[in-house]
Every structure is written in structure tokens, then in C-alpha cells.
SERO-4910 file (N, C-alpha, C, O; in steps of 0.05 Angstrom, whole numbers):
BEGIN
 pado doro    nc1    nc2    nc3   cac1   cac2   cac3    cc1    cc2    cc3    oc1    oc2    oc3
  Met    A    479    878    -28    453    877    -41    453    857    -65    434    842    -69
  Lys    A    475    857    -80    477    840   -103    478    810    -94    467    793   -107
  Lys    A    492    805    -72    493    778    -61    466    768    -52    459    745    -57
  Leu    A    451    786    -40    424    778    -31    406    772    -55    390    753    -54
  Leu    A    408    789    -76    392    784   -100    399    758   -113    382    743   -122
  Leu    A    425    752   -115    435    727   -126    425    703   -110    417    683   -121
  Leu    A    426    706    -84    416    685    -66    387    680    -70    378    657    -71
  Leu    A    371    701    -72    342    698    -76    335    686   -103    314    674   -105
  Leu    A    352    690   -123    347    678   -149    356    649   -150    344    633   -164
  Cys    A    376    641   -135    386    614   -135    371    595   -117    369    571   -123
  Val    A    359    604    -96    345    587    -77    322    572    -91    319    548    -86
  Pro    A    305    585   -107    283    569   -119    293    547   -138    280    527   -140
  Leu    A    315    552   -151    326    531   -169    336    507   -153    331    484   -161
  Ile    A    349    512   -131    359    490   -114    336    475   -102    335    450   -101
  Val    A    316    489    -92    293    477    -78    277    461    -98    267    439    -91
  Ser    A    273    470   -123    257    456   -142    269    429   -149    255    410   -153
  Gly    A    296    428   -151    309    402   -156    305    383   -133    301    359   -138
  Gln    A    306    392   -109    302    375    -86    273    366    -83    268    344    -74
  Val    A    254    382    -92    226    375    -91    220    352   -110    205    334   -104
  Gln    A    233    353   -133    229    331   -153    240    305   -142    228    284   -146
  Gln    A    262    306   -128    273    281   -116    255    272    -94    250    248    -91
  Leu    A    244    290    -78    226    283    -57    200    270    -68    190    251    -56
  Asp    A    191    280    -90    167    269   -103    172    240   -111    154    223   -107
  Ala    A    195    234   -123    201    207   -131    203    188   -106    194    165   -107
  Ile    A    215    198    -85    217    182    -60    190    176    -49    185    154    -40
  Ile    A    172    196    -48    146    193    -37    130    172    -54    115    156    -42
  Gln    A    132    173    -80    118    154    -97    128    126    -92    112    107    -91
  Asp    A    154    122    -89    165     95    -83    155     85    -56    147     62    -54
  Asp    A    155    102    -36    146     94    -10    116     88    -10    107     69      3
  Ala    A    100    104    -24     72     99    -25     65     72    -38     48     58    -29
  Ser    A     80     65    -59     74     39    -72     82     16    -53     68     -4    -52
  Asn    A    104     19    -39    112     -1    -19     92     -4      3     85    -26     11
  Phe    A     82     18     13     63     18     35     36      5     26     24    -10     41
  Leu    A     27     12      2      2      1     -8      4    -29    -13    -14    -44     -7
  Glu    A     27    -38    -23     31    -66    -27     31    -81      0     18   -102      2
  Ala    A     44    -70     19     44    -83     46     17    -82     59      9   -100     74
  Tyr    A      1    -61     54    -25    -58     66    -45    -78     54    -62    -89     69
  Phe    A    -44    -82     28    -64    -99     15    -55   -129     13    -72   -145      5
  Ser    A    -31   -136     20    -23   -164     18    -39   -182     37    -45   -205     28
  Pro    A    -46   -175     61    -62   -193     78    -90   -197     66   -103   -218     71
  Leu    A   -100   -178     50   -126   -181     38   -126   -204     19   -145   -221     19
  Gly    A   -106   -206      2   -104   -229    -16   -101   -256     -2   -113   -276    -10
  Gln    A    -85   -256     19    -82   -280     34   -108   -289     48   -114   -313     48
  Ser    A   -122   -270     60   -147   -277     73   -168   -285     53   -185   -303     59
  Phe    A   -169   -273     30   -188   -280      9   -183   -309      0   -201   -325     -4
  Gly    A   -157   -315     -4   -150   -343    -12   -157   -363      9   -166   -385      3
  Ala    A   -152   -356     34   -159   -374     56   -189   -378     58   -199   -400     64
  Gly    A   -204   -357     53   -234   -359     53   -244   -377     31   -263   -392     35
  Leu    A   -232   -375      8   -240   -392    -15   -233   -421     -9   -249   -439    -15
  Asn    A   -210   -425      3   -201   -452      9   -218   -464     31   -223   -488     31
  Asn    A   -227   -448     50   -243   -458     72   -270   -468     63   -282   -484     77
  Gly    A   -280   -458     41   -307   -466     31   -308   -496     24   -330   -507     21
  Trp    A   -286   -509     19   -286   -537     12   -294   -555     36   -304   -577     32
  Tyr    A   -290   -545     60   -295   -561     83   -322   -556     96   -331   -572    112
  Asn    A   -334   -533     90   -360   -526    103   -381   -526     81   -376   -520     58
  Thr    A   -405   -533     89   -427   -533     70   -451   -519     83   -454   -518    108
  Ala    A   -469   -509     67   -493   -497     78   -516   -517     80   -538   -511     90
  Lys    A   -511   -541     70   -531   -562     70   -537   -570     99   -518   -575    114
  Pro    A   -562   -572    107   -568   -580    135   -560   -610    139   -563   -627    121
  His    A   -550   -616    162   -541   -643    169   -565   -659    180   -585   -648    189
  Lys    A   -561   -685    178   -581   -703    190   -578   -701    221   -559   -688    230
  Leu    A   -595   -714    235   -594   -713    264   -567   -725    273   -560   -747    267
  Gly    A   -552   -709    289   -526   -718    299   -503   -714    279   -481   -723    285
  Gly    A   -509   -702    256   -488   -699    236   -471   -674    242   -480   -655    254
  Phe    A   -447   -674    232   -429   -651    235   -407   -652    213   -403   -673    200
  Asp    A   -394   -629    209   -372   -627    189   -347   -638    201   -341   -634    225
  Val    A   -332   -652    185   -305   -662    194   -284   -647    179   -260   -652    183
***
């Protein structure tokens, strides 16, 4: 009975230490995943801004086109 009581008292202490480590691991993974998820957004936004130099909304003359 004493061993069972000691085991029941020690288990929460051991588990709480592991939960704190798990929390740190999850935060690191989440930051890595978010960075990887949003990196194409920045690249596509930059490509869209750069693409504006070549296209115009101005109507062309007859037979005109963008080069």
C-alpha cells in the first residue's frame, strides 16, 4: 500500500516535468512550421511587385502590345 501511495505521489511530478519539455518542443516546431508556411507568401508578393514594371493598365494603340 505504501509503495502504491508513493508511486501515485511521484507520477504527477515526473509527468509535469515532461509536459514542460513537450511545451518547449511544440513551440519550436510551431515557429518552424509557420515560417515555412508563410515564406512563399513573401516570395510571391515580391514577384508580384516586380512584375508590375513590365505591365501597364494604359490602353495600347492599335496593334500595340507589352514586351
